[in-house]
TORPA-4810 file (N, C-alpha, C, O; in nm, 3 decimals):
<nodes>
NODE_1_1.601_5.050_-1.522_1.632_5.028_-1.364_1.548_4.935_-1.296_1.562_4.829_-1.235_M
NODE_2_1.412_5.049_-1.343_1.264_4.988_-1.257_1.249_4.880_-1.275_1.201_4.821_-1.179_K
NODE_3_1.279_4.797_-1.398_1.221_4.681_-1.430_1.308_4.562_-1.365_1.271_4.451_-1.325_N
NODE_4_1.448_4.624_-1.366_1.535_4.493_-1.276_1.482_4.493_-1.092_1.508_4.399_-1.018_S
NODE_5_1.418_4.597_-1.055_1.397_4.608_-0.919_1.271_4.533_-0.896_1.259_4.440_-0.817_V
NODE_6_1.174_4.582_-0.975_1.082_4.501_-1.006_1.100_4.347_-1.041_1.017_4.273_-0.988_F
NODE_7_1.202_4.283_-1.127_1.228_4.168_-1.149_1.270_4.127_-0.979_1.214_4.035_-0.919_L
NODE_8_1.354_4.194_-0.931_1.411_4.107_-0.821_1.318_4.115_-0.680_1.339_4.043_-0.582_F
NODE_9_1.208_4.223_-0.689_1.115_4.172_-0.596_1.045_4.035_-0.650_1.057_3.926_-0.593_F
NODE_10_0.983_4.054_-0.748_0.936_3.918_-0.764_0.962_3.795_-0.738_0.886_3.720_-0.677_I
NODE_11_1.103_3.756_-0.795_1.197_3.642_-0.763_1.195_3.649_-0.613_1.183_3.541_-0.555_V
NODE_12_1.203_3.745_-0.549_1.259_3.735_-0.391_1.087_3.675_-0.303_1.075_3.596_-0.209_F
NODE_13_0.980_3.749_-0.378_0.876_3.704_-0.316_0.853_3.574_-0.378_0.851_3.478_-0.302_T
NODE_14_0.836_3.553_-0.498_0.861_3.360_-0.495_0.929_3.281_-0.428_0.882_3.169_-0.407_I
NODE_15_1.070_3.318_-0.373_1.176_3.230_-0.300_1.092_3.257_-0.157_1.031_3.162_-0.107_I
NODE_16_1.090_3.348_-0.114_0.983_3.366_0.023_0.864_3.281_0.035_0.842_3.211_0.134_S
NODE_17_0.790_3.289_-0.066_0.650_3.192_-0.014_0.666_3.016_-0.061_0.607_2.918_-0.015_L
NODE_18_0.768_3.022_-0.167_0.797_2.863_-0.175_0.865_2.800_0.007_0.819_2.722_0.090_V
NODE_19_0.991_2.887_0.000_1.065_2.882_0.184_0.935_2.841_0.275_0.910_2.722_0.294_S
NODE_20_0.860_2.937_0.326_0.718_2.966_0.393_0.651_2.847_0.390_0.615_2.798_0.497_C
NODE_21_0.624_2.780_0.265_0.512_2.658_0.246_0.579_2.507_0.245_0.520_2.400_0.252_A
NODE_22_0.720_2.533_0.235_0.803_2.416_0.266_0.809_2.380_0.413_0.793_2.267_0.458_E
NODE_23_0.836_2.493_0.487_0.855_2.517_0.626_0.732_2.454_0.740_0.730_2.374_0.834_S
NODE_24_0.607_2.569_0.647_0.468_2.491_0.696_0.441_2.361_0.688_0.371_2.308_0.774_V
NODE_25_0.505_2.272_0.555_0.456_2.142_0.540_0.534_2.075_0.672_0.474_2.024_0.766_K
NODE_26_0.674_2.085_0.664_0.766_1.999_0.720_0.709_1.973_0.903_0.714_1.869_0.970_S
NODE_27_0.657_2.119_0.944_0.616_2.144_1.068_0.485_2.041_1.105_0.484_1.968_1.205_S
NODE_28_0.393_2.047_1.021_0.311_1.968_1.002_0.310_1.820_1.085_0.222_1.784_1.163_M
NODE_29_0.442_1.738_1.045_0.468_1.638_1.049_0.576_1.593_1.164_0.697_1.604_1.146_V
NODE_30_0.520_1.543_1.281_0.628_1.564_1.387_0.703_1.431_1.389_0.664_1.337_1.320_S
NODE_31_0.813_1.423_1.468_0.905_1.327_1.410_0.856_1.201_1.447_0.871_1.094_1.387_D
NODE_32_0.778_1.230_1.583_0.713_1.088_1.625_0.649_1.009_1.531_0.674_0.890_1.510_T
NODE_33_0.519_1.114_1.443_0.436_1.071_1.350_0.510_0.978_1.215_0.464_0.879_1.157_D
NODE_34_0.651_1.059_1.192_0.711_0.980_1.084_0.759_0.869_1.117_0.769_0.790_1.023_K
NODE_35_0.805_0.821_1.251_0.838_0.718_1.324_0.757_0.624_1.318_0.814_0.516_1.305_T
NODE_36_0.638_0.617_1.322_0.521_0.589_1.375_0.512_0.530_1.225_0.524_0.410_1.202_T
NODE_37_0.490_0.625_1.126_0.460_0.555_0.981_0.551_0.478_0.929_0.512_0.373_0.878_F
NODE_38_0.674_0.506_0.930_0.795_0.385_0.916_0.773_0.258_0.952_0.766_0.169_0.867_E
NODE_39_0.759_0.234_1.088_0.727_0.136_1.159_0.605_0.072_1.104_0.603_-0.051_1.113_R
NODE_40_0.499_0.132_1.047_0.346_0.069_1.014_0.419_0.023_0.872_0.361_-0.083_0.848_N
NODE_41_0.485_0.038_0.798_0.500_0.059_0.651_0.591_-0.104_0.678_0.559_-0.214_0.632_W
NODE_42_0.691_-0.076_0.752_0.818_-0.144_0.742_0.734_-0.307_0.829_0.774_-0.423_0.813_K
NODE_43_0.635_-0.270_0.902_0.546_-0.428_0.947_0.483_-0.476_0.822_0.473_-0.595_0.792_A
NODE_44_0.447_-0.392_0.762_0.360_-0.499_0.614_0.450_-0.570_0.592_0.453_-0.690_0.616_F
NODE_45_0.550_-0.496_0.536_0.684_-0.554_0.471_0.699_-0.691_0.501_0.685_-0.792_0.432_E
NODE_46_0.741_-0.666_0.658_0.810_-0.785_0.769_0.683_-0.902_0.754_0.699_-1.021_0.728_K
NODE_47_0.561_-0.837_0.776_0.483_-0.945_0.800_0.385_-1.034_0.725_0.356_-1.154_0.726_H
NODE_48_0.328_-0.881_0.629_0.239_-0.933_0.500_0.338_-1.017_0.401_0.345_-1.137_0.376_H
NODE_49_0.392_-0.932_0.368_0.481_-0.931_0.266_0.583_-1.080_0.291_0.561_-1.184_0.229_V
NODE_50_0.685_-1.067_0.382_0.709_-1.196_0.454_0.663_-1.296_0.491_0.729_-1.397_0.468_G
NODE_51_0.568_-1.307_0.544_0.463_-1.408_0.570_0.431_-1.451_0.423_0.470_-1.565_0.398_G
NODE_52_0.368_-1.382_0.318_0.332_-1.462_0.192_0.454_-1.521_0.126_0.443_-1.637_0.088_V
NODE_53_0.562_-1.461_0.108_0.661_-1.527_0.058_0.769_-1.597_0.095_0.851_-1.641_0.015_V
NODE_54_0.776_-1.613_0.250_0.822_-1.766_0.308_0.711_-1.835_0.323_0.739_-1.944_0.374_N
NODE_55_0.579_-1.822_0.300_0.481_-1.937_0.297_0.472_-1.954_0.481_0.464_-2.060_0.544_K
NODE_56_0.477_-1.831_0.529_0.445_-1.814_0.692_0.325_-1.784_0.735_0.310_-1.668_0.773_D
NODE_57_0.240_-1.851_0.740_0.138_-1.789_0.804_0.128_-1.742_0.912_0.075_-1.631_0.915_L
NODE_58_0.165_-1.792_1.024_0.201_-1.738_1.183_0.278_-1.584_1.150_0.250_-1.493_1.228_D
NODE_59_0.352_-1.561_1.062_0.419_-1.423_1.045_0.323_-1.341_1.007_0.306_-1.235_1.068_L
NODE_60_0.231_-1.385_0.880_0.167_-1.279_0.859_0.068_-1.263_0.970_0.029_-1.149_0.995_F
NODE_61_0.037_-1.337_1.021_-0.103_-1.354_1.110_-0.063_-1.241_1.208_-0.158_-1.169_1.240_S
NODE_62_0.084_-1.202_1.276_0.118_-1.134_1.363_0.077_-0.993_1.315_0.062_-0.917_1.410_E
NODE_63_0.052_-0.934_1.187_0.024_-0.791_1.165_-0.069_-0.763_1.189_-0.077_-0.643_1.216_L
NODE_64_-0.190_-0.836_1.197_-0.353_-0.828_1.199_-0.437_-0.876_1.382_-0.451_-0.987_1.433_Y
NODE_65_-0.470_-0.758_1.428_-0.550_-0.799_1.551_-0.650_-0.868_1.505_-0.687_-0.873_1.388_A
NODE_66_-0.714_-0.945_1.633_-0.833_-1.036_1.609_-0.948_-0.949_1.586_-1.061_-0.999_1.589_D
NODE_67_-0.931_-0.819_1.562_-1.106_-0.777_1.577_-1.083_-0.702_1.433_-1.172_-0.625_1.396_S
NODE_68_-0.935_-0.726_1.329_-0.970_-0.707_1.182_-1.125_-0.710_1.112_-1.211_-0.796_1.126_L
NODE_69_-1.128_-0.605_1.046_-1.207_-0.595_0.971_-1.181_-0.582_0.801_-1.163_-0.472_0.748_K
NODE_70_-1.182_-0.698_0.732_-1.141_-0.664_0.612_-1.225_-0.661_0.499_-1.328_-0.728_0.487_W
NODE_71_-1.177_-0.579_0.415_-1.271_-0.592_0.244_-1.185_-0.621_0.177_-1.083_-0.558_0.151_S
NODE_72_-1.237_-0.769_0.125_-1.175_-0.816_0.044_-1.155_-0.774_-0.096_-1.253_-0.717_-0.144_P
NODE_73_-1.029_-0.790_-0.193_-1.037_-0.723_-0.322_-1.162_-0.763_-0.398_-1.249_-0.687_-0.438_P
NODE_74_-1.158_-0.875_-0.409_-1.307_-0.892_-0.488_-1.451_-0.869_-0.433_-1.480_-0.862_-0.314_N
NODE_75_-1.563_-0.855_-0.570_-1.671_-0.773_-0.484_-1.746_-0.900_-0.413_-1.727_-1.014_-0.454_W
NODE_76_-1.818_-0.875_-0.322_-1.863_-0.964_-0.200_-1.995_-0.939_-0.116_-2.027_-0.976_-0.003_N
NODE_77_-2.094_-0.827_-0.258_-2.187_-0.688_-0.177_-2.124_-0.639_-0.056_-2.178_-0.627_0.054_N
NODE_78_-2.012_-0.612_-0.085_-1.959_-0.504_0.072_-1.982_-0.573_0.200_-2.010_-0.518_0.306_N
NODE_79_-1.966_-0.700_0.179_-1.958_-0.755_0.331_-1.811_-0.747_0.441_-1.703_-0.758_0.383_E
NODE_80_-1.809_-0.734_0.538_-1.664_-0.676_0.597_-1.649_-0.829_0.641_-1.741_-0.893_0.693_I
NODE_81_-1.518_-0.879_0.613_-1.493_-0.991_0.671_-1.393_-0.962_0.793_-1.357_-0.847_0.821_L
NODE_82_-1.345_-1.087_0.869_-1.249_-1.092_0.946_-1.153_-1.153_0.937_-1.123_-1.200_0.827_G
NODE_83_-1.066_-1.173_1.056_-0.921_-1.208_1.038_-0.926_-1.356_0.983_-0.852_-1.393_0.892_K
NODE_84_-1.019_-1.440_1.042_-1.040_-1.565_1.006_-1.071_-1.604_0.842_-1.064_-1.716_0.791_E
NODE_85_-1.106_-1.485_0.782_-1.123_-1.509_0.636_-1.002_-1.468_0.571_-0.969_-1.536_0.474_E
NODE_86_-0.910_-1.349_0.611_-0.818_-1.298_0.548_-0.706_-1.439_0.576_-0.626_-1.474_0.488_L
NODE_87_-0.716_-1.506_0.707_-0.562_-1.604_0.708_-0.626_-1.719_0.606_-0.546_-1.795_0.552_M
NODE_88_-0.769_-1.736_0.578_-0.786_-1.863_0.471_-0.734_-1.791_0.358_-0.649_-1.862_0.304_L
NODE_89_-0.747_-1.684_0.300_-0.724_-1.633_0.142_-0.591_-1.629_0.185_-0.535_-1.663_0.081_A
NODE_90_-0.502_-1.611_0.266_-0.331_-1.607_0.264_-0.325_-1.747_0.247_-0.271_-1.777_0.141_A
NODE_91_-0.367_-1.856_0.324_-0.332_-1.992_0.326_-0.326_-2.006_0.146_-0.219_-2.019_0.087_K
NODE_92_-0.442_-2.001_0.084_-0.501_-2.039_-0.037_-0.401_-1.992_-0.144_-0.396_-2.053_-0.251_N
NODE_93_-0.316_-1.881_-0.119_-0.257_-1.837_-0.198_-0.104_-1.921_-0.210_-0.055_-1.980_-0.306_Y
NODE_94_-0.058_-1.901_-0.085_0.035_-1.999_-0.006_0.077_-2.142_-0.046_0.186_-2.196_-0.064_M
NODE_95_-0.064_-2.188_-0.052_-0.089_-2.342_-0.109_-0.084_-2.378_-0.243_-0.057_-2.494_-0.274_D
NODE_96_-0.117_-2.255_-0.360_-0.131_-2.260_-0.477_-0.027_-2.149_-0.585_-0.029_-2.123_-0.705_N
NODE_97_0.051_-2.109_-0.478_0.178_-2.044_-0.577_0.275_-2.061_-0.506_0.275_-2.090_-0.386_F
NODE_98_0.396_-2.037_-0.598_0.539_-2.031_-0.561_0.630_-1.908_-0.592_0.590_-1.831_-0.680_E
NODE_99_0.740_-1.883_-0.534_0.801_-1.799_-0.601_0.757_-1.642_-0.590_0.787_-1.551_-0.666_N
NODE_100_0.700_-1.639_-0.505_0.628_-1.561_-0.455_0.717_-1.410_-0.430_0.809_-1.412_-0.349_L
NODE_101_0.684_-1.288_-0.499_0.767_-1.167_-0.455_0.635_-1.064_-0.457_0.527_-1.090_-0.512_S
NODE_102_0.670_-0.932_-0.381_0.626_-0.821_-0.381_0.721_-0.705_-0.459_0.834_-0.716_-0.411_F
NODE_103_0.721_-0.654_-0.508_0.769_-0.557_-0.537_0.699_-0.406_-0.563_0.627_-0.374_-0.657_E
NODE_104_0.744_-0.329_-0.454_0.667_-0.213_-0.369_0.652_-0.087_-0.528_0.744_-0.073_-0.608_P
NODE_105_0.569_-0.040_-0.536_0.584_0.115_-0.587_0.422_0.109_-0.711_0.324_0.037_-0.729_G
NODE_106_0.469_0.206_-0.754_0.387_0.222_-0.927_0.278_0.341_-0.848_0.189_0.376_-0.926_G
NODE_107_0.271_0.393_-0.741_0.161_0.478_-0.702_0.147_0.577_-0.821_0.045_0.629_-0.867_A
NODE_108_0.296_0.590_-0.865_0.249_0.742_-0.945_0.335_0.709_-1.112_0.457_0.707_-1.119_I
NODE_109_0.264_0.692_-1.207_0.327_0.649_-1.323_0.426_0.734_-1.334_0.417_0.856_-1.344_I
NODE_110_0.559_0.647_-1.334_0.725_0.752_-1.383_0.778_0.780_-1.240_0.894_0.812_-1.215_G
NODE_111_0.667_0.763_-1.141_0.747_0.828_-0.985_0.771_0.713_-0.934_0.748_0.599_-0.976_G
NODE_112_0.842_0.768_-0.799_0.847_0.649_-0.688_0.770_0.658_-0.584_0.683_0.743_-0.565_E
NODE_113_0.813_0.534_-0.487_0.688_0.558_-0.404_0.629_0.430_-0.357_0.636_0.345_-0.446_G
NODE_114_0.583_0.395_-0.270_0.471_0.253_-0.274_0.399_0.261_-0.144_0.296_0.196_-0.126_A
NODE_115_0.457_0.349_-0.041_0.385_0.376_0.098_0.343_0.537_0.105_0.429_0.622_0.082_Y
NODE_116_0.229_0.568_0.133_0.177_0.680_0.174_0.086_0.696_0.252_-0.018_0.637_0.225_W
NODE_117_0.088_0.758_0.345_-0.019_0.829_0.444_-0.056_0.959_0.459_-0.015_1.060_0.401_G
NODE_118_-0.164_0.939_0.571_-0.211_1.105_0.563_-0.277_1.176_0.414_-0.241_1.131_0.306_G
NODE_119_-0.349_1.261_0.422_-0.418_1.324_0.347_-0.375_1.504_0.346_-0.364_1.565_0.453_S
NODE_120_-0.361_1.551_0.252_-0.413_1.722_0.262_-0.505_1.790_0.184_-0.509_1.912_0.172_F
NODE_121_-0.589_1.698_0.124_-0.717_1.736_0.010_-0.813_1.612_0.056_-0.785_1.504_0.110_F
NODE_122_-0.919_1.661_0.020_-1.029_1.563_0.021_-1.172_1.614_-0.039_-1.207_1.728_-0.008_S
NODE_123_-1.266_1.524_-0.134_-1.345_1.588_-0.168_-1.436_1.607_-0.055_-1.536_1.657_-0.108_D
NODE_124_-1.458_1.596_0.061_-1.566_1.628_0.207_-1.510_1.724_0.286_-1.583_1.769_0.374_I
NODE_125_-1.349_1.786_0.272_-1.294_1.881_0.288_-1.219_1.863_0.400_-1.142_1.950_0.441_G
NODE_126_-1.245_1.689_0.486_-1.170_1.668_0.607_-1.018_1.601_0.497_-1.011_1.541_0.390_E
NODE_127_-0.907_1.660_0.610_-0.777_1.633_0.614_-0.694_1.552_0.734_-0.740_1.558_0.848_T
NODE_128_-0.608_1.500_0.717_-0.514_1.425_0.851_-0.410_1.406_0.803_-0.395_1.394_0.681_N
NODE_129_-0.304_1.398_0.900_-0.195_1.344_0.880_-0.150_1.256_0.980_-0.046_1.253_1.045_S
NODE_130_-0.246_1.187_0.978_-0.201_1.044_1.083_-0.123_0.966_0.998_-0.119_0.967_0.875_S
NODE_131_-0.051_0.887_1.090_0.054_0.776_1.001_0.041_0.659_1.035_0.130_0.575_1.049_P
NODE_132_-0.127_0.644_1.057_-0.182_0.475_1.129_-0.288_0.456_1.008_-0.372_0.366_1.012_N
NODE_133_-0.279_0.548_0.899_-0.364_0.498_0.772_-0.275_0.505_0.668_-0.262_0.607_0.601_G
NODE_134_-0.170_0.338_0.636_-0.109_0.396_0.507_-0.183_0.290_0.363_-0.251_0.187_0.358_V
NODE_135_-0.133_0.369_0.279_-0.165_0.347_0.142_-0.086_0.270_0.106_0.027_0.311_0.134_R
NODE_136_-0.086_0.144_0.041_0.022_0.037_-0.017_0.008_0.033_-0.179_-0.107_0.030_-0.222_I
NODE_137_0.091_0.031_-0.252_0.119_-0.011_-0.392_0.227_-0.102_-0.448_0.345_-0.084_-0.417_Y
NODE_138_0.191_-0.190_-0.524_0.304_-0.262_-0.553_0.254_-0.341_-0.684_0.162_-0.324_-0.764_G
NODE_139_0.336_-0.416_-0.673_0.308_-0.546_-0.747_0.367_-0.689_-0.738_0.488_-0.708_-0.751_V
NODE_140_0.260_-0.809_-0.711_0.263_-0.914_-0.677_0.305_-0.999_-0.815_0.265_-0.978_-0.929_W
NODE_141_0.395_-1.097_-0.770_0.466_-1.222_-0.903_0.477_-1.355_-0.826_0.505_-1.385_-0.710_S
NODE_142_0.443_-1.426_-0.944_0.501_-1.574_-0.882_0.455_-1.660_-0.968_0.433_-1.612_-1.079_G
NODE_143_0.427_-1.804_-0.950_0.399_-1.882_-1.050_0.289_-1.975_-0.965_0.287_-2.009_-0.846_N
NODE_144_0.213_-1.998_-1.060_0.079_-2.109_-1.004_0.158_-2.252_-1.007_0.196_-2.295_-1.116_H
NODE_145_0.181_-2.318_-0.897_0.234_-2.446_-0.846_0.162_-2.536_-0.960_0.239_-2.578_-1.046_I
NODE_146_0.078_-2.558_-0.968_0.006_-2.679_-1.095_0.066_-2.691_-1.235_0.106_-2.788_-1.299_E
NODE_147_0.058_-2.543_-1.266_0.048_-2.520_-1.439_0.199_-2.482_-1.421_0.261_-2.556_-1.497_T
NODE_148_0.302_-2.386_-1.343_0.421_-2.321_-1.362_0.390_-2.214_-1.415_0.478_-2.143_-1.463_G
NODE_149_0.221_-2.167_-1.421_0.215_-2.033_-1.499_0.261_-1.886_-1.437_0.191_-1.831_-1.352_A
NODE_150_0.371_-1.834_-1.480_0.391_-1.703_-1.408_0.264_-1.633_-1.391_0.161_-1.665_-1.450_P
NODE_151_0.275_-1.537_-1.309_0.169_-1.420_-1.306_0.205_-1.266_-1.233_0.286_-1.244_-1.142_F
NODE_152_0.138_-1.195_-1.286_0.182_-1.047_-1.175_0.052_-0.975_-1.164_-0.025_-0.973_-1.260_H
NODE_153_0.031_-0.928_-1.076_-0.054_-0.867_-1.016_-0.065_-0.734_-0.976_-0.002_-0.719_-0.871_L
NODE_154_-0.125_-0.614_-1.020_-0.131_-0.514_-0.974_-0.166_-0.490_-0.817_-0.262_-0.565_-0.802_K
NODE_155_-0.143_-0.432_-0.700_-0.194_-0.438_-0.573_-0.217_-0.334_-0.510_-0.111_-0.284_-0.472_F
NODE_156_-0.315_-0.269_-0.478_-0.362_-0.155_-0.374_-0.419_-0.190_-0.235_-0.507_-0.276_-0.233_Y
NODE_157_-0.384_-0.139_-0.130_-0.441_-0.168_-0.012_-0.450_-0.034_0.079_-0.367_0.054_0.059_A
NODE_158_-0.549_-0.018_0.179_-0.517_0.029_0.291_-0.532_-0.021_0.395_-0.634_-0.087_0.415_I
NODE_159_-0.432_-0.006_0.495_-0.411_-0.087_0.618_-0.409_0.065_0.709_-0.337_0.164_0.705_Q
NODE_160_-0.536_0.023_0.793_-0.527_0.115_0.921_-0.480_0.007_1.079_-0.522_-0.100_1.124_Q
NODE_161_-0.380_0.102_1.118_-0.304_0.077_1.250_-0.371_0.108_1.357_-0.448_0.204_1.364_F
NODE_162_-0.345_0.028_1.450_-0.408_0.066_1.597_-0.282_0.107_1.692_-0.179_0.053_1.651_N
NODE_163_-0.261_0.189_1.810_-0.180_0.224_1.871_-0.070_0.085_1.911_0.049_0.103_1.937_E
NODE_164_-0.120_-0.018_1.910_-0.016_-0.145_1.955_0.047_-0.205_1.835_0.106_-0.312_1.843_D
NODE_165_0.029_-0.104_1.666_0.080_-0.154_1.597_0.052_-0.262_1.499_0.137_-0.304_1.421_G
NODE_166_-0.126_-0.324_1.509_-0.161_-0.379_1.480_-0.276_-0.362_1.392_-0.371_-0.307_1.448_K
NODE_167_-0.297_-0.396_1.254_-0.382_-0.360_1.149_-0.557_-0.386_1.213_-0.593_-0.486_1.275_V
NODE_168_-0.613_-0.310_1.190_-0.765_-0.303_1.275_-0.835_-0.302_1.115_-0.913_-0.394_1.087_V
NODE_169_-0.812_-0.221_1.038_-0.912_-0.219_0.918_-0.799_-0.283_0.783_-0.682_-0.246_0.785_V
NODE_170_-0.840_-0.360_0.695_-0.759_-0.352_0.562_-0.875_-0.351_0.460_-0.969_-0.429_0.451_L
NODE_171_-0.855_-0.274_0.407_-0.895_-0.277_0.241_-0.810_-0.305_0.089_-0.714_-0.247_0.037_N
NODE_172_-0.873_-0.390_0.059_-0.805_-0.437_-0.064_-0.834_-0.413_-0.213_-0.953_-0.419_-0.244_E
NODE_173_-0.748_-0.388_-0.306_-0.784_-0.402_-0.449_-0.701_-0.432_-0.530_-0.594_-0.375_-0.549_W
NODE_174_-0.752_-0.541_-0.594_-0.675_-0.602_-0.733_-0.781_-0.715_-0.751_-0.871_-0.759_-0.679_F
NODE_175_-0.730_-0.750_-0.891_-0.845_-0.805_-0.975_-0.767_-0.950_-0.924_-0.644_-0.951_-0.917_D
NODE_176_-0.841_-1.064_-0.893_-0.790_-1.178_-0.845_-0.784_-1.244_-0.980_-0.672_-1.279_-1.018_P
NODE_177_-0.889_-1.267_-1.062_-0.956_-1.319_-1.181_-0.825_-1.298_-1.299_-0.827_-1.363_-1.403_S
NODE_178_-0.699_-1.188_-1.265_-0.636_-1.179_-1.362_-0.539_-1.292_-1.378_-0.484_-1.329_-1.482_S
NODE_179_-0.523_-1.352_-1.224_-0.415_-1.433_-1.203_-0.500_-1.556_-1.312_-0.430_-1.607_-1.400_I
NODE_180_-0.607_-1.586_-1.305_-0.653_-1.711_-1.353_-0.680_-1.680_-1.520_-0.727_-1.774_-1.584_Q
NODE_181_-0.657_-1.573_-1.581_-0.670_-1.537_-1.694_-0.501_-1.551_-1.745_-0.485_-1.567_-1.866_D
NODE_182_-0.409_-1.547_-1.681_-0.265_-1.519_-1.709_-0.252_-1.707_-1.725_-0.198_-1.766_-1.820_Q
NODE_183_-0.317_-1.772_-1.604_-0.289_-1.896_-1.625_-0.321_-1.962_-1.740_-0.245_-2.027_-1.811_I
NODE_184_-0.462_-1.937_-1.757_-0.551_-2.000_-1.931_-0.401_-1.949_-2.027_-0.323_-2.036_-2.063_E
NODE_185_-0.374_-1.795_-2.061_-0.324_-1.744_-2.159_-0.166_-1.833_-2.173_-0.125_-1.881_-2.278_S
NODE_186_-0.098_-1.838_-2.048_-0.012_-1.910_-2.064_-0.035_-2.067_-2.081_0.058_-2.114_-2.147_Y
NODE_187_-0.113_-2.150_-2.051_-0.126_-2.302_-2.124_-0.197_-2.298_-2.274_-0.186_-2.389_-2.357_L
NODE_188_-0.275_-2.171_-2.294_-0.300_-2.152_-2.455_-0.183_-2.153_-2.542_-0.183_-2.211_-2.650_S
NODE_189_-0.050_-2.069_-2.480_0.081_-2.073_-2.566_0.171_-2.185_-2.551_0.278_-2.196_-2.612_Q
NODE_190_0.126_-2.265_-2.469_0.212_-2.364_-2.454_0.157_-2.536_-2.547_0.206_-2.649_-2.554_K
NODE_191_0.038_-2.468_-2.600_-0.035_-2.612_-2.670_0.056_-2.627_-2.853_0.026_-2.719_-2.930_K
</nodes>
């Protein structure tokens, strides 16, 4: 009988702790923050993805503040670039590739989710629940216009939005040279 009471107490305690943790976690994020976060990642899909896929540089440009600070994916001695350089890079992709698409996801192998914001843990002890810092994961695909070569490119970016819904900081990580590697592989297989 004592074992049954003890087991009941343990199960009750675990259920109570899990319920409390979930309730604390939910109360940490306001409905306003949830709405802002959704607005931000949907703006990425509408403007960044939509602009590239539709080869519409004006649509692409609408997402980014004139004061944008951009850290491009390739190493450039960590020089921070601006909106003008980002627009030139986007135009280069639009001019040289077709059938462009973006498949969101891949943040967790075997898991779901493409857009993440806030952080509860940090190696320097800082945490935040800001909906304005959005981490984006996915895969870009398309074809090189000149050769017809298909490519796939794993993509990761962090966008910092301002109160007007414009991106003021963009950090990107992907391997642009892997596109050239895929083109060369495609051409060597065609020989």
